[in-house]
N, CA, C and O atoms as a Tinker XYZ file with bonds, in Angstrom:
   508  protein
     1  N      4.950000   -0.957000   -7.617000    73     2
     2  CA     4.898000    0.541000   -7.567000    64     1     3
     3  C      5.430000    1.094000   -8.969000    63     2     4     5
     4  O      4.973000    2.083000   -9.543000    81     3
     5  N      6.346000    0.383000   -9.366000    73     3     6
     6  CA     7.407000    0.938000  -10.419000    64     5     7
     7  C      6.269000    0.744000  -11.586000    63     6     8     9
     8  O      6.359000    1.654000  -12.411000    81     7
     9  N      5.225000   -0.189000  -11.881000    73     7    10
    10  CA     4.243000   -0.086000  -12.902000    64     9    11
    11  C      3.167000    0.969000  -12.950000    63    10    12    13
    12  O      2.753000    1.560000  -13.948000    81    11
    13  N      2.759000    1.111000  -11.597000    73    11    14
    14  CA     1.820000    1.983000  -11.418000    64    13    15
    15  C      2.207000    3.469000  -11.799000    63    14    16    17
    16  O      1.463000    4.222000  -12.429000    81    15
    17  N      3.510000    3.803000  -11.318000    73    15    18
    18  CA     4.180000    5.189000  -11.708000    64    17    19
    19  C      4.471000    5.285000  -13.074000    63    18    20    21
    20  O      4.371000    6.345000  -13.691000    81    19
    21  N      4.839000    4.186000  -13.595000    73    19    22
    22  CA     5.176000    3.934000  -15.314000    64    21    23
    23  C      3.806000    4.328000  -15.922000    63    22    24    25
    24  O      3.869000    4.960000  -16.977000    81    23
    25  N      2.618000    4.062000  -15.438000    73    23    26
    26  CA     1.284000    4.122000  -16.218000    64    25    27
    27  C      0.745000    5.669000  -16.076000    63    26    28    29
    28  O      0.038000    6.166000  -16.953000    81    27
    29  N      1.123000    6.353000  -14.951000    73    27    30
    30  CA     0.896000    7.932000  -14.713000    64    29    31
    31  C      1.804000    8.471000  -13.573000    63    30    32    33
    32  O      1.491000    8.491000  -12.382000    81    31
    33  N      3.140000    8.966000  -14.185000    73    31    34
    34  CA     4.152000    9.239000  -13.108000    64    33    35
    35  C      3.656000   10.579000  -12.317000    63    34    36    37
    36  O      4.366000   11.099000  -11.457000    81    35
    37  N      2.512000   11.038000  -12.643000    73    35    38
    38  CA     1.887000   12.565000  -12.058000    64    37    39
    39  C      0.754000   12.263000  -11.071000    63    38    40    41
    40  O      0.327000   13.158000  -10.341000    81    39
    41  N      0.260000   11.022000  -11.034000    73    39    42
    42  CA    -0.965000   10.653000  -10.260000    64    41    43
    43  C     -0.808000   11.176000   -8.966000    63    42    44    45
    44  O      0.271000   11.516000   -8.480000    81    43
    45  N     -2.046000   11.240000   -8.346000    73    43    46
    46  CA    -1.974000   11.457000   -7.019000    64    45    47
    47  C     -2.437000   10.314000   -6.194000    63    46    48    49
    48  O     -2.369000   10.349000   -4.965000    81    47
    49  N     -2.968000    9.172000   -6.940000    73    47    50
    50  CA    -3.008000    7.952000   -6.319000    64    49    51
    51  C     -2.671000    6.770000   -7.301000    63    50    52    53
    52  O     -2.999000    6.619000   -8.478000    81    51
    53  N     -1.957000    6.017000   -6.508000    73    51    54
    54  CA    -1.232000    4.686000   -7.084000    64    53    55
    55  C     -1.727000    3.375000   -6.721000    63    54    56    57
    56  O     -1.486000    2.804000   -5.657000    81    55
    57  N     -2.467000    2.914000   -7.719000    73    55    58
    58  CA    -3.234000    1.525000   -7.081000    64    57    59
    59  C     -2.047000    0.371000   -7.498000    63    58    60    61
    60  O     -1.557000    0.310000   -8.626000    81    59
    61  N     -1.748000   -0.366000   -6.575000    73    59    62
    62  CA    -0.897000   -1.572000   -6.623000    64    61    63
    63  C     -1.704000   -2.850000   -6.452000    63    62    64    65
    64  O     -2.025000   -3.163000   -5.306000    81    63
    65  N     -2.055000   -3.600000   -7.445000    73    63    66
    66  CA    -2.621000   -4.937000   -7.254000    64    65    67
    67  C     -1.587000   -6.132000   -6.852000    63    66    68    69
    68  O     -0.739000   -6.394000   -7.705000    81    67
    69  N     -1.572000   -6.813000   -5.754000    73    67    70
    70  CA    -1.066000   -7.768000   -5.253000    64    69    71
    71  C     -1.076000   -9.035000   -5.815000    63    70    72    73
    72  O     -1.579000   -9.867000   -5.060000    81    71
    73  N     -0.591000   -9.590000   -7.170000    73    71    74
    74  CA    -0.973000  -10.848000   -7.545000    64    73    75
    75  C     -0.809000  -11.875000   -7.067000    63    74    76    77
    76  O     -1.463000  -12.867000   -7.387000    81    75
    77  N      0.312000  -11.859000   -5.994000    73    75    78
    78  CA     0.594000  -12.928000   -5.379000    64    77    79
    79  C     -0.254000  -13.464000   -4.013000    63    78    80    81
    80  O     -0.388000  -14.509000   -3.377000    81    79
    81  N     -0.715000  -12.134000   -3.981000    73    79    82
    82  CA    -1.589000  -12.144000   -2.232000    64    81    83
    83  C     -0.745000  -12.525000   -1.216000    63    82    84    85
    84  O     -1.029000  -13.513000   -0.540000    81    83
    85  N      0.314000  -11.845000   -0.996000    73    83    86
    86  CA     1.041000  -11.938000   -0.056000    64    85    87
    87  C      0.444000  -12.221000    1.465000    63    86    88    89
    88  O     -0.084000  -11.349000    2.155000    81    87
    89  N      0.612000  -13.480000    1.821000    73    87    90
    90  CA    -0.201000  -14.205000    3.166000    64    89    91
    91  C      0.027000  -13.160000    4.307000    63    90    92    93
    92  O     -0.938000  -12.671000    4.894000    81    91
    93  N      1.488000  -12.780000    4.655000    73    91    94
    94  CA     1.726000  -11.996000    5.675000    64    93    95
    95  C      0.953000  -10.569000    5.765000    63    94    96    97
    96  O      0.468000  -10.191000    6.831000    81    95
    97  N      0.873000   -9.811000    4.585000    73    95    98
    98  CA     0.163000   -8.752000    4.379000    64    97    99
    99  C     -1.240000   -8.982000    4.338000    63    98   100   101
   100  O     -1.876000   -7.987000    4.686000    81    99
   101  N     -1.915000   -9.946000    4.035000    73    99   102
   102  CA    -3.240000  -10.109000    3.917000    64   101   103
   103  C     -3.492000  -10.716000    5.729000    63   102   104   105
   104  O     -4.584000  -10.645000    6.294000    81   103
   105  N     -2.648000  -11.093000    6.161000    73   103   106
   106  CA    -3.115000  -11.599000    7.776000    64   105   107
   107  C     -2.924000  -10.433000    8.297000    63   106   108   109
   108  O     -3.878000  -10.242000    9.051000    81   107
   109  N     -1.848000   -9.069000    8.328000    73   107   110
   110  CA    -1.838000   -8.107000    8.995000    64   109   111
   111  C     -2.845000   -7.247000    8.842000    63   110   112   113
   112  O     -3.197000   -6.591000    9.822000    81   111
   113  N     -3.584000   -7.065000    7.430000    73   111   114
   114  CA    -4.911000   -6.329000    7.144000    64   113   115
   115  C     -6.157000   -6.995000    7.682000    63   114   116   117
   116  O     -7.156000   -6.330000    7.955000    81   115
   117  N     -6.112000   -8.060000    7.807000    73   115   118
   118  CA    -7.275000   -8.661000    8.278000    64   117   119
   119  C     -7.266000   -8.550000   10.028000    63   118   120   121
   120  O     -8.234000   -8.112000   10.649000    81   119
   121  N     -6.126000   -8.978000   10.619000    73   119   122
   122  CA    -6.144000   -8.753000   12.012000    64   121   123
   123  C     -6.366000   -7.276000   12.385000    63   122   124   125
   124  O     -7.003000   -7.014000   13.405000    81   123
   125  N     -5.900000   -6.356000   11.651000    73   123   126
   126  CA    -6.226000   -5.018000   11.921000    64   125   127
   127  C     -7.600000   -4.624000   11.817000    63   126   128   129
   128  O     -8.197000   -3.994000   12.689000    81   127
   129  N     -8.184000   -5.088000   10.513000    73   127   130
   130  CA    -9.609000   -4.795000   10.448000    64   129   131
   131  C    -10.324000   -5.440000   11.478000    63   130   132   133
   132  O    -11.219000   -4.779000   12.006000    81   131
   133  N    -10.106000   -6.673000   11.908000    73   131   134
   134  CA   -10.879000   -7.378000   13.061000    64   133   135
   135  C    -10.688000   -6.832000   14.344000    63   134   136   137
   136  O    -11.454000   -7.158000   15.251000    81   135
   137  N     -9.658000   -5.953000   14.558000    73   135   138
   138  CA    -9.399000   -5.334000   16.118000    64   137   139
   139  C     -8.333000   -4.464000   15.980000    63   138   140   141
   140  O     -7.138000   -4.749000   16.055000    81   139
   141  N     -8.949000   -3.149000   15.728000    73   139   142
   142  CA    -8.224000   -2.216000   15.446000    64   141   143
   143  C     -7.328000   -1.573000   16.804000    63   142   144   145
   144  O     -7.803000   -1.153000   17.859000    81   143
   145  N     -5.987000   -1.642000   16.427000    73   143   146
   146  CA    -5.053000   -1.286000   17.615000    64   145   147
   147  C     -3.772000   -0.679000   16.954000    63   146   148   149
   148  O     -3.566000   -0.800000   15.746000    81   147
   149  N     -2.993000   -0.077000   17.725000    73   147   150
   150  CA    -1.797000    0.568000   17.402000    64   149   151
   151  C     -0.733000   -0.484000   16.874000    63   150   152   153
   152  O      0.034000   -0.215000   15.950000    81   151
   153  N     -0.745000   -1.506000   17.427000    73   151   154
   154  CA     0.042000   -2.508000   17.131000    64   153   155
   155  C     -0.001000   -3.220000   15.721000    63   154   156   157
   156  O      0.937000   -3.587000   15.013000    81   155
   157  N     -1.394000   -3.309000   15.516000    73   155   158
   158  CA    -1.934000   -3.955000   14.522000    64   157   159
   159  C     -1.606000   -2.954000   13.037000    63   158   160   161
   160  O     -1.257000   -3.396000   11.943000    81   159
   161  N     -1.857000   -1.424000   13.428000    73   159   162
   162  CA    -1.440000   -0.572000   12.654000    64   161   163
   163  C     -0.101000   -0.791000   12.234000    63   162   164   165
   164  O      0.077000   -0.808000   11.017000    81   163
   165  N      0.848000   -0.957000   12.954000    73   163   166
   166  CA     2.345000   -0.928000   12.742000    64   165   167
   167  C      2.603000   -2.193000   12.080000    63   166   168   169
   168  O      3.371000   -2.213000   11.119000    81   167
   169  N      1.939000   -3.440000   12.569000    73   167   170
   170  CA     2.102000   -4.450000   11.770000    64   169   171
   171  C      1.830000   -4.454000   10.303000    63   170   172   173
   172  O      2.540000   -5.082000    9.517000    81   171
   173  N      0.738000   -3.709000    9.923000    73   171   174
   174  CA     0.038000   -3.644000    8.602000    64   173   175
   175  C      1.129000   -2.882000    7.687000    63   174   176   177
   176  O      1.551000   -3.335000    6.624000    81   175
   177  N      1.520000   -1.651000    8.265000    73   175   178
   178  CA     2.763000   -0.839000    7.623000    64   177   179
   179  C      3.939000   -1.687000    7.317000    63   178   180   181
   180  O      4.467000   -1.639000    6.206000    81   179
   181  N      4.374000   -2.474000    8.277000    73   179   182
   182  CA     5.515000   -3.418000    8.220000    64   181   183
   183  C      5.523000   -4.135000    7.401000    63   182   184   185
   184  O      6.519000   -4.267000    6.689000    81   183
   185  N      4.266000   -4.928000    7.207000    73   183   186
   186  CA     3.975000   -5.880000    6.106000    64   185   187
   187  C      3.989000   -5.342000    4.821000    63   186   188   189
   188  O      4.429000   -5.965000    3.854000    81   187
   189  N      3.420000   -3.952000    4.748000    73   187   190
   190  CA     3.264000   -3.200000    3.447000    64   189   191
   191  C      4.706000   -2.963000    2.884000    63   190   192   193
   192  O      4.939000   -3.007000    1.676000    81   191
   193  N      5.513000   -2.747000    3.687000    73   191   194
   194  CA     6.943000   -2.597000    3.334000    64   193   195
   195  C      7.677000   -3.951000    2.836000    63   194   196   197
   196  O      8.397000   -4.012000    1.839000    81   195
   197  N      7.366000   -5.034000    3.709000    73   195   198
   198  CA     8.055000   -6.070000    3.352000    64   197   199
   199  C      7.670000   -7.091000    2.094000    63   198   200   201
   200  O      8.318000   -8.072000    1.728000    81   199
   201  N      6.385000   -6.559000    1.521000    73   199   202
   202  CA     5.968000   -7.203000    0.106000    64   201   203
   203  C      6.981000   -7.018000   -0.718000    63   202   204   205
   204  O      7.154000   -7.966000   -1.483000    81   203
   205  N      7.634000   -6.229000   -0.821000    73   203   206
   206  CA     8.404000   -5.523000   -2.109000    64   205   207
   207  C      7.649000   -4.909000   -3.166000    63   206   208   209
   208  O      8.168000   -4.578000   -4.232000    81   207
   209  N      6.507000   -4.760000   -2.909000    73   207   210
   210  CA     5.514000   -3.882000   -3.624000    64   209   211
   211  C      5.910000   -2.452000   -3.792000    63   210   212   213
   212  O      5.483000   -1.865000   -4.786000    81   211
   213  N      6.660000   -1.832000   -2.957000    73   211   214
   214  CA     6.708000   -0.212000   -2.760000    64   213   215
   215  C      8.110000   -0.028000   -3.150000    63   214   216   217
   216  O      8.363000    1.145000   -2.877000    81   215
   217  N      9.152000   -0.588000   -3.650000    73   215   218
   218  CA    10.510000   -0.241000   -3.851000    64   217   219
   219  C     10.739000   -0.359000   -5.442000    63   218   220   221
   220  O     10.330000   -1.329000   -6.079000    81   219
   221  N     11.327000    0.558000   -5.934000    73   219   222
   222  CA    11.774000    0.502000   -7.244000    64   221   223
   223  C     12.639000    1.358000   -7.472000    63   222   224   225
   224  O     12.814000    2.334000   -6.742000    81   223
   225  N     13.452000    1.061000   -8.753000    73   223   226
   226  CA    14.559000    2.048000   -9.269000    64   225   227
   227  C     14.073000    3.300000   -9.813000    63   226   228   229
   228  O     13.344000    3.176000  -10.796000    81   227
   229  N     14.307000    4.498000   -9.400000    73   227   230
   230  CA    13.797000    5.673000   -9.664000    64   229   231
   231  C     12.527000    6.397000   -8.813000    63   230   232   233
   232  O     11.844000    7.368000   -9.136000    81   231
   233  N     12.482000    5.710000   -7.828000    73   231   234
   234  CA    11.694000    6.256000   -6.576000    64   233   235
   235  C     12.036000    7.757000   -6.149000    63   234   236   237
   236  O     11.250000    8.699000   -6.044000    81   235
   237  N     13.065000    7.740000   -5.985000    73   235   238
   238  CA    13.457000    9.309000   -5.436000    64   237   239
   239  C     13.718000   10.406000   -6.682000    63   238   240   241
   240  O     13.946000   11.591000   -6.441000    81   239
   241  N     13.664000    9.935000   -7.860000    73   239   242
   242  CA    13.801000   10.923000   -8.964000    64   241   243
   243  C     12.342000   11.297000   -9.382000    63   242   244   245
   244  O     12.090000   12.374000   -9.923000    81   243
   245  N     11.249000   10.206000   -9.061000    73   243   246
   246  CA    10.028000   10.661000   -9.565000    64   245   247
   247  C      9.180000   11.329000   -8.273000    63   246   248   249
   248  O      8.065000   11.811000   -8.471000    81   247
   249  N      9.715000   11.323000   -7.101000    73   247   250
   250  CA     8.982000   11.958000   -5.890000    64   249   251
   251  C      9.963000   12.876000   -5.148000    63   250   252   253
   252  O     10.925000   12.415000   -4.533000    81   251
   253  N      9.710000   14.116000   -5.217000    73   251   254
   254  CA    10.541000   15.011000   -4.161000    64   253   255
   255  C      9.769000   15.283000   -2.932000    63   254   256   257
   256  O      8.601000   14.909000   -2.822000    81   255
   257  N     10.380000   15.908000   -2.032000    73   255   258
   258  CA     9.803000   15.739000   -0.488000    64   257   259
   259  C      8.702000   16.521000   -0.383000    63   258   260   261
   260  O      8.021000   16.283000    0.614000    81   259
   261  N      8.273000   17.468000   -1.174000    73   259   262
   262  CA     7.057000   18.149000   -1.062000    64   261   263
   263  C      5.978000   17.231000   -1.803000    63   262   264   265
   264  O      4.858000   17.731000   -1.706000    81   263
   265  N      5.997000   16.127000   -2.459000    73   263   266
   266  CA     4.897000   15.446000   -3.080000    64   265   267
   267  C      4.386000   14.505000   -1.922000    63   266   268   269
   268  O      5.118000   13.836000   -1.193000    81   267
   269  N      3.330000   14.547000   -1.885000    73   267   270
   270  CA     2.158000   13.681000   -0.931000    64   269   271
   271  C      1.417000   12.880000   -2.002000    63   270   272   273
   272  O      0.933000   13.510000   -2.942000    81   271
   273  N      1.277000   11.526000   -1.951000    73   271   274
   274  CA     0.442000   10.778000   -2.774000    64   273   275
   275  C     -0.141000    9.576000   -2.040000    63   274   276   277
   276  O      0.286000    9.138000   -0.972000    81   275
   277  N     -1.060000    9.145000   -2.664000    73   275   278
   278  CA    -1.847000    7.911000   -1.797000    64   277   279
   279  C     -1.235000    6.432000   -2.551000    63   278   280   281
   280  O     -1.334000    6.398000   -3.777000    81   279
   281  N     -0.773000    5.536000   -2.033000    73   279   282
   282  CA    -0.554000    4.386000   -2.298000    64   281   283
   283  C     -1.641000    3.383000   -1.941000    63   282   284   285
   284  O     -2.006000    3.405000   -0.765000    81   283
   285  N     -2.222000    2.502000   -2.763000    73   283   286
   286  CA    -3.270000    1.785000   -2.590000    64   285   287
   287  C     -2.789000    0.534000   -2.814000    63   286   288   289
   288  O     -2.631000    0.161000   -3.976000    81   287
   289  N     -2.426000   -0.461000   -1.535000    73   287   290
   290  CA    -2.178000   -2.018000   -1.750000    64   289   291
   291  C     -3.467000   -2.897000   -2.112000    63   290   292   293
   292  O     -4.204000   -3.163000   -1.163000    81   291
   293  N     -3.783000   -3.327000   -3.245000    73   291   294
   294  CA    -4.946000   -4.152000   -3.166000    64   293   295
   295  C     -4.629000   -5.748000   -3.308000    63   294   296   297
   296  O     -3.923000   -6.151000   -4.232000    81   295
   297  N     -5.145000   -6.560000   -2.416000    73   295   298
   298  CA    -4.873000   -8.065000   -2.343000    64   297   299
   299  C     -6.214000   -8.762000   -2.285000    63   298   300   301
   300  O     -6.345000   -9.861000   -1.746000    81   299
   301  N     -7.158000   -8.133000   -2.822000    73   299   302
   302  CA    -8.449000   -8.708000   -2.700000    64   301   303
   303  C     -9.023000   -9.082000   -4.117000    63   302   304   305
   304  O    -10.001000   -9.829000   -4.144000    81   303
   305  N     -8.406000   -8.548000   -5.479000    73   303   306
   306  CA    -8.564000   -8.987000   -6.815000    64   305   307
   307  C     -8.066000  -10.369000   -7.047000    63   306   308   309
   308  O     -8.413000  -10.979000   -8.058000    81   307
   309  N     -7.257000  -10.902000   -6.149000    73   307   310
   310  CA    -6.792000  -12.304000   -6.376000    64   309   311
   311  C     -7.765000  -13.068000   -5.640000    63   310   312   313
   312  O     -7.926000  -14.169000   -6.168000    81   311
   313  N     -8.456000  -12.895000   -4.642000    73   311   314
   314  CA    -9.079000  -13.852000   -3.553000    64   313   315
   315  C    -10.428000  -14.221000   -4.085000    63   314   316   317
   316  O    -11.127000  -13.610000   -4.893000    81   315
   317  N    -10.631000  -15.271000   -3.503000    73   315   318
   318  CA   -12.026000  -15.923000   -3.611000    64   317   319
   319  C    -13.229000  -14.982000   -3.057000    63   318   320   321
   320  O    -13.271000  -14.693000   -1.862000    81   319
   321  N    -13.998000  -14.615000   -3.780000    73   319   322
   322  CA   -15.045000  -13.702000   -3.447000    64   321   323
   323  C    -15.838000  -13.904000   -2.394000    63   322   324   325
   324  O    -16.040000  -12.954000   -1.636000    81   323
   325  N    -16.402000  -15.092000   -2.155000    73   323   326
   326  CA   -17.244000  -15.595000   -1.315000    64   325   327
   327  C    -16.590000  -15.928000    0.179000    63   326   328   329
   328  O    -17.275000  -16.254000    1.149000    81   327
   329  N    -15.253000  -15.800000    0.191000    73   327   330
   330  CA   -14.590000  -16.201000    1.525000    64   329   331
   331  C    -14.366000  -15.079000    2.244000    63   330   332   333
   332  O    -13.580000  -14.252000    1.782000    81   331
   333  N    -14.993000  -14.847000    3.464000    73   331   334
   334  CA   -14.682000  -13.627000    4.087000    64   333   335
   335  C    -13.296000  -13.489000    4.929000    63   334   336   337
   336  O    -12.692000  -14.466000    5.374000    81   335
   337  N    -12.914000  -12.259000    5.073000    73   335   338
   338  CA   -11.576000  -12.308000    5.812000    64   337   339
   339  C    -10.511000  -12.630000    5.184000    63   338   340   341
   340  O     -9.617000  -12.846000    6.003000    81   339
   341  N    -10.149000  -12.775000    4.064000    73   339   342
   342  CA    -9.082000  -13.190000    3.327000    64   341   343
   343  C     -8.227000  -12.294000    2.252000    63   342   344   345
   344  O     -7.468000  -12.682000    1.364000    81   343
   345  N     -8.599000  -10.991000    2.621000    73   343   346
   346  CA    -7.805000   -9.962000    1.875000    64   345   347
   347  C     -8.385000   -8.496000    1.898000    63   346   348   349
   348  O     -9.084000   -8.140000    2.846000    81   347
   349  N     -8.135000   -7.770000    1.005000    73   347   350
   350  CA    -8.526000   -6.583000    1.055000    64   349   351
   351  C     -7.766000   -5.341000    0.438000    63   350   352   353
   352  O     -7.161000   -5.478000   -0.625000    81   351
   353  N     -7.791000   -4.393000    0.958000    73   351   354
   354  CA    -7.230000   -3.263000    0.405000    64   353   355
   355  C     -6.666000   -2.417000    1.612000    63   354   356   357
   356  O     -7.161000   -2.605000    2.724000    81   355
   357  N     -5.577000   -1.426000    1.435000    73   355   358
   358  CA    -4.979000   -0.664000    2.455000    64   357   359
   359  C     -4.511000    0.342000    1.785000    63   358   360   361
   360  O     -3.797000    0.199000    0.793000    81   359
   361  N     -4.888000    1.521000    2.288000    73   359   362
   362  CA    -4.536000    2.935000    1.695000    64   361   363
   363  C     -3.455000    3.581000    2.723000    63   362   364   365
   364  O     -3.652000    3.609000    3.938000    81   363
   365  N     -2.290000    4.096000    2.092000    73   363   366
   366  CA    -1.124000    4.714000    2.729000    64   365   367
   367  C     -1.125000    6.189000    1.991000    63   366   368   369
   368  O     -1.443000    6.446000    0.830000    81   367
   369  N     -0.678000    7.062000    3.012000    73   367   370
   370  CA    -0.311000    8.239000    2.251000    64   369   371
   371  C      1.351000    8.211000    2.384000    63   370   372   373
   372  O      2.004000    7.717000    3.303000    81   371
   373  N      1.797000    8.834000    1.285000    73   371   374
   374  CA     3.209000    8.479000    1.046000    64   373   375
   375  C      3.830000    9.875000    1.120000    63   374   376   377
   376  O      3.116000   10.794000    0.717000    81   375
   377  N      5.032000   10.169000    1.566000    73   375   378
   378  CA     5.856000   11.393000    1.506000    64   377   379
   379  C      7.090000   11.029000    1.397000    63   378   380   381
   380  O      7.506000   10.350000    2.336000    81   379
   381  N      8.012000   11.321000    0.325000    73   379   382
   382  CA     9.477000   10.955000    0.230000    64   381   383
   383  C     10.268000   11.883000    0.865000    63   382   384   385
   384  O     11.159000   12.524000    0.306000    81   383
   385  N      9.891000   11.984000    2.269000    73   383   386
   386  CA    11.048000   12.582000    3.137000    64   385   387
   387  C     12.349000   12.346000    3.486000    63   386   388   389
   388  O     13.148000   13.194000    3.883000    81   387
   389  N     12.588000   10.926000    3.296000    73   387   390
   390  CA    14.064000   10.425000    3.710000    64   389   391
   391  C     14.604000    9.653000    2.484000    63   390   392   393
   392  O     14.220000    8.544000    2.112000    81   391
   393  N     15.517000   10.390000    1.943000    73   391   394
   394  CA    15.895000    9.872000    0.771000    64   393   395
   395  C     17.538000    9.093000    1.126000    63   394   396   397
   396  O     18.377000    8.834000    0.263000    81   395
   397  N     17.678000    8.837000    2.585000    73   395   398
   398  CA    19.063000    8.248000    2.874000    64   397   399
   399  C     19.259000    6.725000    2.328000    63   398   400   401
   400  O     20.367000    6.259000    2.065000    81   399
   401  N     18.080000    6.042000    2.200000    73   399   402
   402  CA    18.196000    4.990000    1.633000    64   401   403
   403  C     17.530000    4.923000    0.155000    63   402   404   405
   404  O     16.311000    4.973000   -0.013000    81   403
   405  N     18.417000    4.811000   -0.831000    73   403   406
   406  CA    18.395000    5.308000   -2.056000    64   405   407
   407  C     16.844000    4.587000   -2.569000    63   406   408   409
   408  O     16.587000    3.456000   -2.157000    81   407
   409  N     16.098000    5.129000   -3.251000    73   407   410
   410  CA    14.823000    4.466000   -3.975000    64   409   411
   411  C     14.131000    3.538000   -3.182000    63   410   412   413
   412  O     13.733000    2.496000   -3.704000    81   411
   413  N     13.878000    3.830000   -1.672000    73   411   414
   414  CA    13.164000    2.961000   -0.708000    64   413   415
   415  C     12.197000    3.668000    0.067000    63   414   416   417
   416  O     12.461000    4.727000    0.636000    81   415
   417  N     11.161000    3.147000    0.101000    73   415   418
   418  CA    10.219000    3.644000    0.896000    64   417   419
   419  C     10.539000    3.291000    2.587000    63   418   420   421
   420  O     10.500000    2.140000    3.023000    81   419
   421  N     10.800000    4.279000    3.279000    73   419   422
   422  CA    10.724000    3.694000    4.841000    64   421   423
   423  C      9.531000    3.916000    5.698000    63   422   424   425
   424  O      8.623000    4.676000    5.361000    81   423
   425  N      9.541000    3.231000    6.831000    73   423   426
   426  CA     8.219000    3.213000    7.782000    64   425   427
   427  C      7.774000    4.671000    8.144000    63   426   428   429
   428  O      6.593000    4.967000    8.324000    81   427
   429  N      8.703000    5.463000    8.227000    73   427   430
   430  CA     8.331000    7.286000    8.661000    64   429   431
   431  C      7.711000    7.780000    7.633000    63   430   432   433
   432  O      6.921000    8.698000    7.854000    81   431
   433  N      7.881000    7.363000    6.405000    73   431   434
   434  CA     7.119000    7.870000    5.074000    64   433   435
   435  C      5.888000    7.534000    4.811000    63   434   436   437
   436  O      5.232000    8.209000    4.018000    81   435
   437  N      5.408000    6.529000    5.379000    73   435   438
   438  CA     3.925000    5.986000    5.129000    64   437   439
   439  C      3.202000    6.317000    6.113000    63   438   440   441
   440  O      3.764000    6.191000    7.201000    81   439
   441  N      1.669000    6.872000    6.141000    73   439   442
   442  CA     0.935000    6.784000    7.129000    64   441   443
   443  C     -0.399000    6.187000    6.740000    63   442   444   445
   444  O     -1.051000    6.716000    5.840000    81   443
   445  N     -0.860000    5.052000    7.407000    73   443   446
   446  CA    -2.068000    4.347000    7.039000    64   445   447
   447  C     -3.241000    5.543000    7.164000    63   446   448   449
   448  O     -3.352000    6.428000    8.012000    81   447
   449  N     -4.175000    5.197000    5.855000    73   447   450
   450  CA    -5.133000    6.075000    5.836000    64   449   451
   451  C     -6.515000    5.391000    6.062000    63   450   452   453
   452  O     -7.466000    5.848000    6.696000    81   451
   453  N     -6.404000    3.926000    5.261000    73   451   454
   454  CA    -7.462000    3.188000    5.644000    64   453   455
   455  C     -7.317000    1.835000    5.347000    63   454   456   457
   456  O     -6.406000    1.483000    4.598000    81   455
   457  N     -8.307000    0.802000    5.966000    73   455   458
   458  CA    -8.303000   -0.461000    5.411000    64   457   459
   459  C     -9.862000   -1.031000    5.216000    63   458   460   461
   460  O    -10.759000   -0.822000    6.033000    81   459
   461  N    -10.007000   -1.751000    4.042000    73   459   462
   462  CA   -11.007000   -2.335000    3.473000    64   461   463
   463  C    -10.877000   -3.615000    3.428000    63   462   464   465
   464  O    -10.449000   -4.116000    2.389000    81   463
   465  N    -11.162000   -4.303000    4.364000    73   463   466
   466  CA   -11.535000   -5.817000    4.367000    64   465   467
   467  C    -12.510000   -6.471000    3.429000    63   466   468   469
   468  O    -13.730000   -6.311000    3.480000    81   467
   469  N    -11.846000   -7.240000    2.545000    73   467   470
   470  CA   -12.636000   -7.996000    1.494000    64   469   471
   471  C    -13.454000   -6.869000    0.528000    63   470   472   473
   472  O    -14.611000   -6.926000    0.112000    81   471
   473  N    -12.532000   -5.933000    0.346000    73   471   474
   474  CA   -12.959000   -4.974000   -0.708000    64   473   475
   475  C    -11.674000   -4.310000   -1.569000    63   474   476   477
   476  O    -10.729000   -3.622000   -1.184000    81   475
   477  N    -12.006000   -4.758000   -2.754000    73   475   478
   478  CA   -10.882000   -3.957000   -3.801000    64   477   479
   479  C    -11.302000   -2.668000   -4.215000    63   478   480   481
   480  O    -12.476000   -2.415000   -4.488000    81   479
   481  N    -10.201000   -1.692000   -4.278000    73   479   482
   482  CA   -10.506000   -0.408000   -4.550000    64   481   483
   483  C     -9.821000   -0.087000   -5.904000    63   482   484   485
   484  O     -8.831000   -0.705000   -6.295000    81   483
   485  N    -10.332000    0.783000   -6.500000    73   483   486
   486  CA    -9.994000    1.158000   -8.075000    64   485   487
   487  C     -9.952000    2.521000   -7.972000    63   486   488   489
   488  O    -10.425000    3.225000   -7.080000    81   487
   489  N     -9.063000    2.988000   -9.415000    73   487   490
   490  CA    -8.778000    4.468000   -9.339000    64   489   491
   491  C    -10.108000    5.024000   -9.100000    63   490   492   493
   492  O    -10.225000    5.787000   -8.140000    81   491
   493  N    -11.305000    4.718000   -9.944000    73   491   494
   494  CA   -12.487000    5.256000   -9.882000    64   493   495
   495  C    -12.966000    5.542000   -8.312000    63   494   496   497
   496  O    -13.792000    6.439000   -8.145000    81   495
   497  N    -12.547000    4.916000   -7.330000    73   495   498
   498  CA   -12.973000    4.976000   -5.932000    64   497   499
   499  C    -12.237000    6.341000   -5.693000    63   498   500   501
   500  O    -12.690000    6.754000   -4.626000    81   499
   501  N    -11.358000    7.202000   -6.154000    73   499   502
   502  CA   -10.864000    8.184000   -5.551000    64   501   503
   503  C    -10.960000    9.362000   -6.541000    63   502   504   505
   504  O    -10.877000    9.214000   -7.760000    81   503
   505  N    -11.120000   10.400000   -5.996000    73   503   506
   506  CA   -11.524000   11.735000   -6.542000    64   505   507
   507  C    -10.454000   12.407000   -7.133000    63   506   508
   508  O    -10.623000   13.520000   -7.631000    81   507
C-alpha cells in the first residue's frame, strides 16, 4: 500500500500487486468466487488484512475520515495463466474511519466491492 500511495497520493484507486502470491489470500479469494457466502466474504477480508499489504507508516496522515478510495489487491499477475482458480483480484472500498490503531486498516474500514477470479485488474480498468 505504501508504494501505491507514494506513486500517487491523491488517487481514488490504489492497485497493490502481491508479488509473493499469499496462499491464504488466494485460497480465500478462490473459495469466495466458487461459492459466494457471508462467511467467505469475511474470510476474504480477514486474509486481505493478514497479508500485511495494507499497513504502512503514514496511513492516517494520507487518508482523512472523509476519504473513500478503492484498494485493489491483485494476486493474479504472479500466477501461472493457464491454471484455473489459482489467484485473482479483490476490490475493496476503504474509509479511514477508525484511527484508534495508528496507521492500520481495520476490518470495519473495508467493504468488499468485487472479486475477479483468474483476472488481473490494472489502473486502466477503473475510470
